[in-house]
C-alpha positions, 0 to 999 in steps of 0.5 A, spaced: 732 259 755 734 251 756 731 245 756 735 238 757 733 231 756 738 227 760 738 219 760 743 213 762 746 214 754 746 221 753 741 227 752 739 232 748 740 240 749 735 245 746 737 253 747 734 259 744 730 265 745 723 263 746 720 264 753 714 259 756 709 263 753 704 263 747 709 269 744 715 264 745 712 258 742 707 261 737 706 268 735 714 271 735 720 270 731 724 266 735 731 262 734 733 256 737 738 250 736 738 243 738 743 238 739 745 231 742 749 230 748 754 224 750 756 219 745 763 219 741 760 224 735 756 228 740 757 234 745 761 231 751 756 235 755 762 238 760 758 245 760 751 241 763 755 239 769 757 246 771 750 248 769 747 243 774 752 244 779 749 252 779 742 250 779 743 245 785 746 251 789 739 255 788 734 250 790 731 248 796 730 240 798 725 237 794 723 233 788 727 238 783 733 238 787 732 230 787 732 230 780 738 234 779 742 229 783 740 224 779 742 227 773 749 229 776 750 222 777 750 220 770 756 216 768 757 219 761 757 226 764 764 229 764 767 234 769 765 241 768 770 245 763 773 251 765 768 257 765 767 260 758 771 254 755 765 250 753 760 251 747 755 254 752 756 260 756 751 262 762 752 268 766 751 266 773 758 268 776 761 272 770 758 276 765 757 274 758 761 279 755 767 277 760 767 270 757 766 272 750 772 277 751 777 271 754 774 266 749 776 271 743 782 274 746 786 275 740 780 276 735 778 282 731 772 283 727 770 288 722 762 287 722 757 284 726 749 283 724 745 283 730 738 280 731 735 282 737 728 283 741 730 289 744 735 294 746 737 299 751 738 307 750 745 307 751 747 302 746 752 299 751 753 292 747 754 296 741 759 300 744 763 294 747 763 290 740 766 296 737 771 298 742 773 291 744 773 287 737 774 293 732 767 293 729 766 298 723 760 296 720 753 294 724 747 291 722 741 291 727 734 287 726 729 289 731 722 290 731 722 298 731 717 299 737 722 295 741 728 299 739 730 304 745 737 307 742 738 314 744 740 317 737 746 321 740 749 314 743 749 311 736 752 317 733 758 317 738 760 310 736 766 309 731 762 305 726 757 305 721 750 303 723 744 300 719 737 298 721 734 292 717 727 291 717 724 284 720 723 279 715 716 278 718 710 281 721 711 277 727 715 281 733 722 279 733 724 276 739 730 272 737 737 274 739 743 272 734 750 275 733 754 274 727 761 277 727 765 277 721 772 279 718 778 277 715 780 272 720 773 268 720 767 268 723 763 267 729 756 267 732 753 267 739 745 266 740 741 265 746 737 269 750 741 276 751 738 282 748 743 287 745 743 291 752 748 292 758 744 288 762 744 282 758 
């Protein structure tokens, strides 16, 4: 989920897990980040260019497309960076896993802490992180009734799995992944649950 506020001098970006619902903005446990775009000390916004181009290709002529065209002409917006190199990843033509795999091509991690709104049965995302990055320890915080893991799939993972109780009574809908190891830490957040589809 992304909100952009763009003007002649720069803009603001908000990316998080909250849908346009009562739950997303009130009754769920959500996570988001907001920052400035444009200007000497801000995110230059190359990823915005790529996102706007993608959105433009999906719209029919009309007001929304006219607004996108105005945004694409903003002078401070740079050319789009190579896919997967900016701070924001979106999976319109490449999977998130593929983009992260290329970005962290030489990196290894020993642990991952996961906050997720739901899971799949076969623990596909966990299996990928264990095999790809050498993860040995996994901690997962998920509202219990939203966890669909098959115990047999978890048992097949070559890593220790620990479930952590949600910190509040609110349903967890936030998505956050904290990778750590001797080479340093890295984080991913947004709308992707711990599942193959995401």
